[in-house]
Each structure stands twice: as structure tokens, then as C-alpha cells.
N, C-alpha and C positions, 0 to 999 in steps of 0.2 A: 504493499500499499504506499502510495506517495504522500498521503496526508495522514494526520492523526486520526485513527478511526473513532467514530463516536461511541460505538458499542460492539461488543463481541459477546457471543453466547458460547459456552463450553458445555458439552454434554458427555459426562462420564458418571455413571450411577454407582458403580461398585467395581471391585471390592476394596477393602481398606488398603491393601498394598498398591492397587492400581491408582486410587485417588491420591495417594502419597506421591506416586510418579507424576501426577499432573501438576503438583505444586511448583516444581521448577519452571514448567511452561508458563505458569502465571507470573512468576518472577521475571521471566524473559519478556513477556508482553508488557509488564509494568515498567521495566527499565527503558524499553523502546518508546512507549506511549504512556507516560505517567498520568495523563488526563483521561485515558480510555475508560469507559464504563464496562466492567467485566461482570457477567452474570454466569452462574454455574448451576446447571441442573444435575442434581446429585441424589443419592438415596439418604435415608434418615441417618444411618450409621456413619456414612461419610461426613454428613453435615455436623454431627455431634463431635467427630474427631477434629474437623477443621474450623469449627465455629470461631469467629473472631479473626479469620484470615483477612488482613487489611486490604481494602480496595475491591472486595468481591461481595456481590450480592447472590446469596444461595436461594435456590428454589428446590425443595425437597419433593421427590416423587416416591410414593409408596407403590411398589409393583402390584400389591394386592388390590389397588384401587382401579386397575384396568383402564378402559377408555374413559370412564367418568373422571378419573384422576387426571388423565391427559388433558381433558377439556377444561378441568378446573385450573391446571397448571397454565394453560394458554392465557387465562384471564389475569394471571399474575405478571405476565411478561409485558414489556413495554408495547403500547399499542402501535407505535410506528416501526416496530421490528428492530433488527440488528443489521449492522453492516456485514457480518459474517457469523456463521455457525460453524464451530469445530465439533464435528460428530465423531467422537473418540471411542465409540463402543459399537461393535458390529452385531450384537445379539438382536433377534428379531423384535423384542419388546422395545429396545432402545431405538431401533430404526423407526418403528411406528411412531414412537413418541417424538422423534426429531421432526415428523411432519407437522406437528403442532407448533413448531418454533418458526416465526416468520423471519427469513433472512434471505437476502439476495444471493450471497455466496454461501455455498453449503459444502464445506471441506470434509472429505472423508478419507478412508484408507485406500491404498493402492489395490489393484484387482487381485493380487496374490493373497492379501490378507482379508479381503472382503468376503462376506458370507451373509446368509439370511437376508437376501435382497437388498443388501447395503447399497449397491450401486443405483437403486431406484430413488434413493433419498438424498443423494449428493449430486453436485455438478462439478466439483473439483477434487483432485486427489493428491495425497502426500506422495513423495518419491518412493519408489519400490527399492528398499534397501534391505535384503535378507542378511541375517547374521548379526544383527544389532540387539541391544538390550531393549526391553520393553520401554524403559524410560526415555531412551533415545528415540524410539519410534513415536512416542507420544510428543517428545520435544520437536520432532520435525513437523508438527502441525503448524508451526509458525512460518514455515518456509513459503507456502503459497502467498503469505502475507508480506513476503519480502524480507523476512528476518531469518537469522540462524541462531540456534541456541548453542552458544559457545561456552557457557558457564552454567553449572548446576548448583543452584541455591535453594534450600528449603525454607528455613526460618518458620517452622511450624508454629502455630499460635498456642503457646503453653502458658497459661495464666500462673501468676506467682502462687496462688493458692494450691495449684496442682504440684508445683515444685516443693512447697512447704509440706504437703501430704506425703510425697515421696520420701523427703528427707526424714520425716518422723518414723518411717518404717524400720530403719536400722541405723545403728550408730555410725558416724563418719569417723571410723577409728583406724583407717588405713588398710583394713582387711580387704583383699580383692574379692569381687563378687561375681560368681557365675550365675546368671539368671536363665532359667529353663522356662520356655514358653512352648509346651509340648505339642500343641494341637494346631493343625490347619483345618479350615472349613472343608477341605478335600480329604476325606478320611484315608484314602489310599496313599497320601503323602506322609502320613503319620508314622513315627518310629514306635518302638515298643517300650513299655514302662520299665522292664527289667534292664534294658540297655541304657536307658536314661539314668536309672538309678546307679548302674556300675560306673558310668562316667562321672556322675555327681560325687560318688564316693571316692573316686580317683582324685578329683579336684579338692575335695574336703581334706584328704590325707596330705595334700600339699599346702593346707592352711587357708583354703578359700572358703568363703561363706557361700552357701547355696540358697537361692531364692526361686520359688516357683510362681509363675504368674499366668493368668489366663482369664477367660470369660466365665460366664455363669451357666453354660450349657451342661447338660448331664454328662456328655462325653468328656468334657474338660475336667469336671469333678471327678469322675470315675478314673480317668487316666492319672490324674494327680494323686489320688488315694493309693492307686497301684504303685506309683513311683515311690511315694513315702513309705509304703509297706515293704518295698524291696530294698530300701536304703539302709545302710548301717549307720551312717552319719545323720545328723539332724539337718533340717531345712526350714526355712522360713516360708510358710504357705500363705501366699497372697492371692491365690486363685479366687476369682469372683469378688474380690474386695475393692477393686479400683474401678473407675469410670473410664470412658474413652478419652476424656480430657486429661486424666491422671495417668494413663497408660504411657504416653511419650516421656513424661517426667520420670516414671518408674524405670523405663528402658534406658533413659539417659544415665541413670545412676549405676548401671552395670558396667563392669569392665569387659565382659564377654557375654553375649546372648546365644544360647544354644536353642535352635528352633528348626522345624522343617520349612519349606517354601510356604510362607504365610504372611499375613498382614503385619504381625509384630516384627518379623524379619526386616521388612522394608521401613517401618517406623523407627526401629532401633537404628538402622543405618542412617536414616535422615537425621537422627538426633546425635549422631557422631559416635555411637557405640560400635565395637567390632562384633562380628556375627560369626558363629560356628554354625553354618548352614548345613542341613542334612539333605542332600540331593541325590535321588535315584529316579524319581517319577518326573522330574523336570530338570532342565538344563540350567546350571548356575550362570552360564555366560549369558543367557537370555533373561532369566528371572531371579538370579541370585541377588545378594546385597550389592547394590550398584557400585559403592565406593571401593569395596575391597572383598575379593573372593579368596584370599589367601588362606583363610581359616575354615573354608567350607570342605566338606566331604563330597566328592564328585563320583558317583557311581552311575551316571547317566549313560555312558557308553556301555558299561557292562550290562545295564538293564536293556538297552537297545539290542544288544547281541543275544541276550537270553530270551527276551519276550517277543522281539520283533524279527530276529534272525538276521540282522544286518547292523553294522557299526553306526554310531550316532552321525557320523559324517555323511551317510547316505539318507538320513531322515530329512523330511521337510522341516525347515526351521520352525521351532515352536511346538513340535510334536510332544504330546504328553504320553508318558508310559505308565498309566495308572492301573496297574494290575494288583491283585490282592497281596502278593508276596514280594512286590518290588522293593519295598524298604528293608526287607530282610537281607538284601545285598550289602547293606551298611552294617558292618560289625562293631562291636565296642571298641576294638582295637583301632578302627578308622577314626572314630571320634576322639579317642584318647590321643592319637597321633596329631589330630587337628589342634586339640587343646594344648599339647606340648609344643607345636609350632607357634602358637600365640605366646606361650610362657617364654620361649626362647627369644621372641621379638620384644617382649614387654620390658620397658625401661625399669631398672632396679628402683625399688621404692626408697 
């Protein structure tokens, strides 16, 4: 765009990791056009996480509301529409929802990544660049507008009260902290409680504090209880005790966060914490912690060979290998080795 855009609409509903990936794009747009009006159509969970993001007007859409919710959302949007819509989600529901957004320019994914009739709802596409991280793909939505995302900045909106709550959970006594967020919303990406427990005990034997965090679902509670039952060491159980506004502050306090491919992985990365990511079902080069994958366990190629009969290099970029036993390819020794890599790199206290 040759002139300062009056207004832009971003559409990305979920999940928590993906909406976290959108924040650097918001910062890129704001640096280029500080007076631009930015509206973001998002889900309720994402809005709770990012509430207070400066310069952004959120419009929450509840997928359970169907077409009635889409019509109600349209009434919230500016009557004169937007200069451009950035349609960053290819699911059919999101594609239909985008039809209720008045915008002359409708920017979506390239043909290789488009699905669920995505092409019918857009009139421009981002460049086709296979082999890049999800965050970089989202960042490329500014390119049809004449920009390039050359810097990745988050600055997630974390209120002081959230940091005060996180600080109150354990003493700031110099003890390094391993935080375990054991569950992804994709259950086939989840590791096993006894293996989490073994790595936690290894870290505890090295003098580390162990903290467990997670949401309020039955799966997360049951998984956490199984980890605690299998552990020899003690751990601080904070599962179900934080809010989405407190979660970033909690993850920020950890020295190292062990988690599968999940929202907390990407929030922890955005907050500057190192991540011991557990990857077999997904490729860490595409969807791992963006800033640093050195402490990830990568069994993606082994999973491709075992479950799909070919090396990862022959798979379409972004292929998920979500089979029942895929996370069994990650052994305790793999995660312990990743922990020891971090320990070797960690500056002396």
C-alpha cells in the first residue's frame, strides 16, 4: 500500500499457539502504519489471552453460534468496511465467516496451503514458500500490502497483577525451575505420564524445582495426577489454578518448559523462556518454538518412516503424523539428553 491504510481486519480464530504467532504481524503492521485501525476476529480463548493488546479492536466469535453468530459479528464491524482483510485461517467455518467481513482486498493463503473452498473467499494470495515456520507464513500476510516482516516482536499484554500472582507461587531463591505443561489439545501429540515423571525426577536430582501447569480439563487433571503419582520427587501442582492472562507470566518464570506441540509451547517462547519441545507427530522446524529449537526432541523423521513409510523429506510440508503410538518414539533418554543440552548451555548461577 502506498498510503497509510485506514483499517485492516485480521481473521484468525484459534488455537492459542497460532494466535500467538499472529502478534508479531500486528507489531509489523503497527510499526509501518502507527495510525492504522486494526480489528481482529478471534475466538474467546484467544481474546482472553491477548486482551489488552495495544491498538487492536477484538471481535470474538463463538463457533457454536453458527450463522447467527456470524450475522451478529457483522453488525459489530465498521459500516464502511476495511481496506483489506487478512484471512489467515483456511478451515471451512473461518472461510464462511470471512464472507461477512466487508473488504475490497481479501488476502489469503497460496494455493498449496488453501483448502475448504478458501480460494472462493479471497482475491489475493500470499507467496507460496514451502519449508517455513508457521509464524513466518503468517508474517508473510503483510507482503501483498507492500511490507516485509523482518523483525519478530511479541510484547504480549501481561498485566502487573498476573506477574504478581506468578511471583507469589514460589520463592525467587535462585533454584532453577523446570515447568511441565503436559497436554496438547491434540491428544495424539501428548507424551506419557511415567516418562514425564522420570525426566522430572532427573531434573529434581540435579537440584531443580518442578512445577506442573495446565488447564482445567479432565485430561489435564488426570495426566497431572498420573505424573505426580509416578514421581519420586515433589512438585508444585498449579494445574487448573491460573487464568489465560496469568499463564504467560507463569511460563515466563520458568527456566525451561517441557511440553508437546501446544499453545503453552508458543506462549513460553514468546515470553522468552526456553522450551524442551516433544516432537514426533509434528515437525519442530514448522511448528516448534520459533526462537530456539536446540532443546527440542525431534522424532518427526522416525515417525514418518515408521507410520508413513517414507522419510520426512518426502512428505508434504506440514504433514501431521498423529497416530496412537507416535509419541512412544520419544524415550525418557531423549528428553533427558535435551535437558542436559540445556544444562550445558545454561550460564552458571
